[in-house]
N, C-alpha and C positions, 0 to 999 in steps of 0.2 A: 481668498481670505482663509479658507479652510487649510490650504497648504501652509500658509504663514503660521496659523495657530498650531498645526501639527508639528511643523519644524520647531516652533518655540517650545512646545511641550517636550519634544525629544531632547532639545538642548538643555532644558531645565532638569529633566530626569537624569541626563548624563552628568550634568554638573553636580547634582546632589549625590548620585551614586559614587562619583569619583571622590567627592568630599568625605562621604561616609566611610568609603574604603580607606582613604588616606588617614582619617581620624582613627580608625581601628589599627592601622599600621603604626601610627604615632603612639597610640596607647600601648601597643605591644613592645615597640622598640625604643620608645622614649624620645624620638625626634632627634634632630641634629641642629647645630647652629654653627655659624662661622667662628673659628677659634683662633685665627691669626690673620694678619694682613695678606698673607699669600695663599694659605691652604686651608680648606675646610676639613674638619676632623669628624668623621662619622661615628666615632666611638664614645665621645665624651660630651661634657657640658649639658647633660640632662639635669633638670631641676625637679626635685620631688616636693610636692606641695599638697598635703592631704591626699597623697596617692596619685595626684594628677600628673600626667606627662605633658610637658609643654612643647608644642611643635613650632619651631622657628624656621621659616622658609629660606631658600637659598638667597645669597646676597643680591642686592638690587631688586628683589621681588617682594620685600616685606611691606606690609601695609603701613602707610604713612611714613615711609622712609625709615622704618625701624622705631617709630614712636608708639606703636601698638603691637602687641603680640597675642597669639591665640591662647585662650584659656577655656577650661571647662569646669573648674572648681566652682561650687555654689557660693562663692563670695565675690565681692567686687575687688578686682585686681587690675592694676595698670602696670605696663612694663615698657622699658626701653631696652632695645637690643644694641649690640656692638656697632651695627651699621650706622645708627644715629649717633652714638657716643663718639665714633671715629671721626665724625664731621665737626665736632665741637672743639673748643679751645683745649689744648693739652694741659692747661692749668685748672680745668674744671674740677669741682668737687661733686660728690654724690648729691648733696643738697641742691647745688646750682643746676645739675643736669635734670632733676625731676621736677623743676618748677613749672613745666608745661603740663604736667599730669593733673587730672581733675581733683579738686579739693586741696591741692598743695599750694602753700604760700611760702616761698623761699626766695631769697635774693643774696647774691654774693656781695661781700664787703669790699673786694678789690680784685685786681687781676691775679693776685696770688695771696693766699692766706693760710696760716697754720692753725687758726683759731677754730673752735667749734662753731657751727653755724646756727642761726636762729631759723626755725622752721615750724610751720603749723600744718596739720592735716585734719580737715573737718573741725577746725577750732581747737584741736588738741595741740598743746605746746610740745616743744622738742623733748622735754623730760618725760612726756607721756607717750612717746613714740618708741617702739622697739626697733633696734637696729642690729642686724646680724650680717656678718661677712663670712661666707662659707661655713655657716653653722657656729661661728664664734660670736659671742656677745660683743657688740662693737661699742658699747657705752661704758663709761666709768660706773662700776657697780654701786657706788655710793651717791654720786652727784648726778649721774645719768648724762653728763656732758659727752657728746659724741665727737671725737677727734677724727672725723672721716678723712681729712687730708692725710692722716697718718696710716690709714688702712691699706690703700692700694693706689697705684698710679692709674689715671683714667685710661691710659693705653692698654692696661691689663684687665679692664672691666669687661666681662662677658655679657652680663645682663643685670638690670636693676628691676626688682619687683616692688611695687607699693600696694599693700593691702590696706585700703582706706578705712574699713570699718570693723576689722576683726584681726585676730592674731592666730597664726598656725598653732594648733593645739600641742604640737611637739616642739615649738620654738623655745630656745633657751633665753627667754627674756623675763625680767622681773619688774619692768616698769611700763610695759605696753598696755595701756588702758584700752585703746581701741584702734590702733594703727601699727603697721610694721613695714619696715624697709629692709629688704634682703638683697644682698649683692653677691654675684658669683664672679669668679676669676676665669679668664680665658685659659683653657687647658693647654698643656704642651702639645705642640704640633706633631703630626705623624711624620713630617719630613723636616730635615735639618734646615734651619733658617736663621738669619740675623736681620733684625729690624732696628734701624737707628733713625733718630730724628733730632733736629735742632730747631728751636723756636726763639723768636725775639719780637719785642713790640713796645708798646707804650710804657712809660714810667720805668724804663730800663729793665723791663721784664724779660727774662730768658729762661729756657728750660732745655736741658740736654737729656736724652733718653736713649737707652740701648737695651735690647732684649735678644738673648740667644736661646733658640730652641734646638735641642739635641736631635730631635727625631727619635725613632726607635733605635735603641742602642743594641746593635747586633740583632739577635732574635730573642732577646731576653724579656720582651714585653714591657721594658722600662723606657719611659720617656720623661724628659725634664725640661724646664726652662729656668733661666735666671735673668733678672733685669735690674738696672740701676738708673737713677736719675739724680740730677742736681738742678735746682730752680732758685732763682733770685729775683727780687723786685724791690723798687723803692716804694715806701708808703705813699699813696697817691694824695693823701691829705696830711698836713703836718710833716714832721721829720721822722726819719727812721727807715728801716729796710726789713725785708723778709728773706730768709734763707732756709732751704730745706734739702736734705739728703734722704734718699729713700731706696730700699731694696725690696723686690718681690722675688719669690722662687717657689717652684712646685715640682714634685716628682711623682709620677704615676707608675704603678706596677700592676699589670693585668695578669692575674693568676690563671684564670680560665673564663669561659663565657659567664657573665654575671657576677664575677668575683674580682675585686680590685682593691688596692690600697693606694692612698694618696697622702703625701706629706706636703704641707703648705707652710711657708715661712715669710715673715715680713719684718722690716726694721726701718725706723725713721728717727732722724735727729733734726731738730728745727730750732731756729732762732728768729724771733720777731719782736719788734717794738710794739707797744700796746696801741690798739685802736681806742680812741676816746669816744665815749657814747654820750651825746649831748642831751640835756633836758630840752623841752620846747623853747624855753627862754634862750638857751645857748644856741639852738638851731636858728632861731629868728635873728640872733645877733651876729653869729659867725658863719652860718651856713656850712658849706663844704670846707671852709678853712679851719674848722674845729679839729685840732690835732695837737701833737706834741711839738715843743719848741726845740730849736737847735742851739740856743744860747741860754746859759745858766745865770740866774740871779738868785740871791738868797731868798728862801721862802717859796721858790718855784716848784710846785708839785707836778708840773707838766713838762719837765725837762726830759728829752729823749734818752739822756744818759742814765736816767733813774727808773725808767719804765720799760719793761720788756718781759718776754716769755722765752724760757729755754725748755722746750718740751721734747719728749721722745717717747717712743713706743717700741715694743718688740713682741711678736706673737708667733705662735707655732701651733699646728694642728696635725693630728694623724687621723685620717678618715678611712674607714673600711666599709665595704659593701659585700655581703655574703649572700649567695643564693643556694639554698639547700635542696631545692626541688620540692615537689608536692605543695607548691604555693607558699613555702616558708622562706623568709628572708630576714636579714638583720643588718641594720646600719649602726655602726659604733664609731664614735669620735671622741678623742681626748684632745684637750686644748689648754693653752695657757697664754695669757696676755698681760702685759705690764704697760701702764702709762705713768709718766713721771714728769716733774717740773725741774727747776723751780720757776715761780713767778717773781718778778721784781716790781715793786710798787714805788711810787714817787716818795719824795722826802717827807719826813715827819719831824716835828719839833718836840723833842722829848724834854721834860723837866728834869734838870740834874738833881733835884731834890723833891721829896714828897710825892713821887710818882708811885705807880703800882705795878706789881707782877702778880698776875692772878687777882686775888682779893687782898693781898698783903701790901702794905705801904713800905717803901724803902726810904732810907734817909738820904743817901747820895748814890749817884752812879759811880762805879769804881773808876778812879783815876781821871775823872771828867775834866779837870783843869788842863791836862796835857793832851787831850784828844782834839783832833781837827774838827772844826765846825762849832766849837764851844763859844758862846756869846756871853761874856761876863755881865753884860748889861741886863739882858733878859733872863739870865740864868737858865737858858735852854741850849740844847745841843741838836744840831741838824743831823738827821740819820736817814738812811735808806732801809726800807723794809724788804726782806727776802722771805717769801713763803715757799719752803721746800716741802714737797709732797710726793707720794707715790701710791699707786694701787696695783695689786697683783691679784688676778683672778684666774683660777684653774678649775677645770671641770670635766665631766664625762657625760655623754649623752648616748643612750641606747634606744633604738626604735626597732621593734620586732613586728613583723606582719605575717599573717596567715590568710591566704586567699583560697577559698574552697567553694566552688560552684558560684552561687550568687552572693556570697558573704566574704567580706574582708575585715578581719579583726586585727587591731593594732594596739600594742602595749608599748609605752615609752617611759623612760626614767632619766632624770637629769639631776646630777649632783654638782654643786658649785661651792667652792671655798674661796673666800676673798679676804684680803687683809689691806689695811690702809694706815698710813702715817702722815701727819701734817704738822709742821711747826713753823713759828715765826722767829726770825732773827733780825736784829737791827745793827747796821754798820755805820760808823761815823762818816760824814761827807765833808770834804774840805771846801774852801771858798771858791774853788773852780768847778764844783759839782762832781769831783772825783771820789771814788770809793772802790773797795775791793773786798771780796769774800775771803781773800787770802790773809786779810788783816783780822785781828780779834774782834768778835762781836761785842756789843754792849752788855754789861752785867751790873748787878747790884748785889754786893755781898757774895759774889761768885755765881749768882743765879742769873741765867740769861734773861734779858728783857724780851717779853713777847706776850701777845694776846691769845695765842693758840698753841696747844701742844697735844694734839689728838692722836689717839691710837684706837684702831677698831678692827673687828673681824666679823664676817658674816658667813653663815652656813645655810645652804638651801637644799632641800630634797623635794623634787617634784615628780609626781606620778601622773600618768594619763592613760586612759583606756578609751578606745573609739571603735565603734562597730558600724560598718557601711554595708547596706543591703542594696542589691541591684536587681531590677525587675525589667520585664519587657525588652529583653535583649540590650540591657544596660541603658535604656532610654530614661528610666525612672530610677533614681537613687535616693535613699533615705539614710542619713548619717547622724548618729548621735554619740556624744562623748563627754567626758569630764576630765579636767586637769585639777589636781590638788597639790598645792604648794605649802610646804612647812618651812618657815624661815626663822632663824635665830640671829639677832644682832647684839653685839656687845661693844660699847665704846667707853673710853675713859678720857677725861680732860686732865692732863698731868701738869697742873699749875699750882703754885703755892697758895694755901688757903682755900683751895677748892676740894670738894669731896673726892676722895680717891676711889669711892665705891663705883664699880662699873655700872653704866646704864644698860640694862638688858631688856630687849624686847623680843617676844616670841609671837609669831603670827601664823595662822592657818587660813588659807584662802582657797575655796573651791570655785572652779570656773567651768560650768557646763556649756555645751553648745549643741544645736540641732541644725542640720543642713538638708535641704530638699531640692532636688533638681529634676527637671523633666525636659527631654528633647523630643518635641512632637515632630521634628523634621531634622535631618542631619545638619541643617544650617541654622536652626532656631533652637534656643534654649531659654527656659524661664527657671528662675531659682528664688528660693526664699530661705532665710536663715534667721536664727536667733542665737547670738553669741554673747559671751561675757569676757571681761578682761580686768586686770588689776594693776595697781601701781603702788609699790611700796613708797612710803614717804621719802622724798628726795632730799638731798643735802644733809651734811652732818649737823647743820644747825637745827634740823628738825628734832634731834635727839640731844645735842650738846650746845651750850652757849659758849661764846667767846667773851673775854673780859677786857674791858677798857684799861689802857695803861695810864689814863688820866684820872679815872674815878674809882677803879677797882670793881665796877659793877658790870653785870652782863650787858653786852651790846644788843643782844636779842635773846628771847627766851625760847626754850625748846617747846615743841608742840604739846599742848595740854591734853589733847585727844589724839593719841598716836594710833590712827586707824588707816588702813590702806584705802586709796581711792578705788572705787568699783564702778564698772560701766556695763550696762545692758544695752545691746544694739539689736535692732531688727532691720532687715533689708529685704526688698522685693526687687528683683532685677530681670532684665531681658537682654540676651545676646544674639547677635546675628553675625554669621561668618559665611559669606558667599561672594557676590560681586564686590562687596566692600565689607568692612568690619564695623560693628557698632555695639555699644553697651550702654544701657540706660538703667539707672537704679534709684529707687526712693529709699530713704533711710530715716530712722528715728533712734535716738539714744537717750538714756537717762544715766546721770552720774551722781553718785553719793560721795561725800567727803572729798569734793573736788579741790585739788591742791594746786595753788598758783605759786610758782617759784619767783621770788623777788630778789634782785641784785641792786643794792644802792651803794653810793660812795660815803665813806665816813667823812663827816664835815671837814673841809679844808685839805683833803688828801685824795689820792686815787686808789686808796685801799677799799676793796669791795666787801660789803657785808651781805651775806646770804640769809634769806629768811623764807620760810614756807608758810603760806597763808591758807588756812582751811576755809574755802569759800562756800562750803555746804553743798547744796544740790545744784544740778545743771541739767537742762533738757534742750534737745535740738531736733529739728525736722529739716529735711533737705532733699534735693534732687540733683543728681549728677549725670552727665552724659559724655560719651567719648565716641568719636567716629573717625575712621581712617579708610581711605581708598587704596586699592591696589594700583601699582604703576600703570599708567596709560600714556603711551609715548614717552616713557621714562619719568613721568610726572606723577606724584602722589600728594594727597591732601590729608590734613589732620585737623581736628577741632575737638576741644573739650571745654566743659563748663560746669559750674556748680552754683546752685542757689541754696542758702542755708539760713534758717532762722533759729536763734538761740535765746535762752531765757534762764537767768539765775533763779533758783528756787526759794531763797530765803535771805533774810537780813543777816549780816555777820557781826559778831562781837568785835569791837575795836575801840581802844582808847577809853575804856571804862563805860562805854555805851554801845549803841547799835547803829550801824550804817544802813540806810534804806536801799539795799542792793537788790531786793526781791523784784523780779520782773525786768531787771536790767539785762542788756546783752552781754555775751561772753567777750572777754578781752581777746584780741588777736583772731577774731572770727569774722571776716568780711561776709556780707550778705551775698555778694556776687564775685565770682572770679572766673576767668576763662582764658583760653589760649587758641591760637591758630598756627598751623605749620604748613609749609609748602616745600617739597623736596624734589630735586631733579638728580638723576643718576643714570647715565648711559654706559657706565663702565670706564669712561674716559673723563668726561666732565661731570662734576657733581656740585650740588649746592643745597643749602637748607636755610629757610627763613622762618623765624618764630616771632610771634607777637603775644604778649601777656598783658592782661588787665587784672588789677586787684582793687577791689572796692575799699572804702575807708574802714579803719579798724580802731576800736576803742582800746585805750591804754590803761584805763582804771576801771575798777569794779563798779564805781559810781557813774561811769560813762560821762565824766565831766572833762575828759581830754581825749583826743583822737588824732590820728594821722590821716591826711586826705588820700583819695584814690590815686593810682598812678598807672601809666602804661609804659612798657619797655619793649624793645625789639632787638633781636640778634640776627646776624647773618654770617653764614660760613659758606665758602665756595672754594673750588680748587680743580686741579687737573692732574691726571696721571700722565707723567712725561714719558717720552720715548725711551725704551729700554736700551741700556748701554752694556753689552755683554751680559753678565748675570745680574747687573744692578737694575732695579725697577724703581725709579724715583717718582716722587709725587710732591706737588706744591699745594699748600692750603692757606687760605686767609680767613681769619675770624674777626668779626666786628661785634662787640657787645655794647648794649645801650646805645643804639644808633643815634637817637635824638639827643644824647648827652643830658638825659633827664636828671635834674638834681632833686632827689626825693628821699624821704624817710621810708625805708622798706619794711621795717618791722619794729617791734618793741624789744629792747634789751632787758628792761626791768619794768615790771608792772607794779602798780601801787593800788591801794584801796581808793584814794581820792586825791586829786591834784589841787583842789581848792578847799578852803575851810568848810567843814560840814557841821551842822547843828547836832547836838547830842553826844559828840565825842570830844568836847573841849576845844573845838576849832582846829584840831590837828589835821595836817595834810602832808603829802610827800610827792615830789615831782617824779614822774616816770622818766626813764632814759630810753634812747632810741638808737636803732641801727641805721647808718647812712648807706644808701645803695651805691654800688660801684659806678664809676663814671664811664664815659666812652673810652673803649680800649681797642686797639688794633694789635693783632698777633699774626705773625707769618711763620709757617712751619714748613721746612723742607725735610722730607723723610725718604727712606729707601729700604727695600728688601734686598738681601744679598743671598 
């Protein structure tokens, strides 16, 4: 027995010593991760997160098959590495990939989509979650919609990090109340390589992808890659299709040890018919058949020829890391990103006389008798609405660090300038449902008919200072910092009869944080933190109203109390990294001026109306856990879960009275959620199975309508095929929603109350919902050359 105990103690000591030595090495050199399908790159793909260096182990040896990564930052962070992402469907989006992580509620709308996704993290909605890609703000700076399918092809994703309860103090986000998603790209390979794949599956879905890595060009220290893809799919419900073209590229120049420059570029152009989002009544009546029609009849607002999205994006970034010695370093990044439309909404019936442009009434539409779609009986004209919009955001981030003995001092500055333009135009529709933007739009007295003609700009200056103290050979760290943001917004609604005076808002938001970590053993860590985050009012409708073309009155009013949402979070967590990896964290947060974004349809149309509801205070308590085993006989296991209780803090003013929302649960915040994962990878055969459970979720602030809980499962498996010359082929099969569950995955639009409520004049509004994707099979054949 003594021999056994002695041997166990020796093994335990050796394991801890090795782990501690490895951790020091990782902290010194930044760790490495797999950077392409063929070759690991030991020089790149390090991720900086509050000074933390993330170590990602060699391929096939990662915990949970790449569903969990090693972290030491005193915040709750979950990660997915490329090994896991590489086993998923090639049409996966960032949101659909992270649905297995604790606290995340996300579901795909179809086998392929270009739309922004609905997502919740610890009850925070999509507009309250910061999204960055390689240090570039990934959300629309005004509406906070995240077009993640336009950011990067899944084949090029290196790692995704989800910070569930806090935001990096240096992060360039203006809407991250208490959660952040950051994604990195796979760096150019050290060796020349061509990777190509072709995929096909359900609903005529296909994707073709090719990536070329140059390797090091001569002895210049320059490496680059460029990739391109084309994807197409039928709409799985209703009529229509999705098409997307995408390009990714990066170039890295290493000047000397610790000094490099990197240029990153991306471009997307996409076309998609609209997903229709049902009310509960629509869902019970039509189920998964709720979608666009392929045949036109007069008055049909759901005709596929009238509803669609033509979206695109282009971004670029120039990143620099400089090491000056003596513990001094500087990270500098300049970026610019553009998102643009237009959106096409279904038909509208415009009055040919006595209608409105802005708040001014017109006598007649110009030349209305000779226009297609004119009905002399009803004195109305059938028209298609086109909402043309763009946003351009450019900025500069500077992060300087000075490490001296036991102290690390960080200063950061972020400047952002963004512009926006959005306007409506109406085009006549003939009896066959045909129309064209090449034809003149509708006017009255030469003035274009429209409910919206917005122009805006935003400037932001953000400063942050952070000081980290390390004691007891780096086992104890105490970190304190503050971020201060100064924001100026200016918007105008350029419609007749509407005030031309710009709406100007200036805000100053301080956001301090305190982080404490103690590692009483190389494999054990406890941490506690108190962090804050802010969210500027989302949507242009929070500052400007749109005007009805039938009444000349605002469709919704701007926010009367224009205040940022503010969140204070406390966490207590424990990490273990040894024979397996685990993280358990308890959390509490309190939100003031909680803002809920609502999207509703204008009656009788598919035109969307955005509105921001100030729901007052919100408080939550919860516990989350994550566990992953290291490979044993090539098999690894993963599990995650979260319990959360939420409570609204006050009644809200609505309809001339007050709704009794105090004590109600938060919308989109299930009490329970969890995932299981099982991975096999022996270098030749591989497979991954995941199972997700999501509890019921309320859709209204009054908790009088909700969606039921649901369970979904996905499976991916494949084999590396025998090499033929220089060609290394591989076959992969992906099956999503194995049980073909028909379910509502989330809310597209929240409302205050779905049924008539006392004290507010009996007013009510029905929420709308996202229908989860069906059973889909995708097969992918790929090869490295």
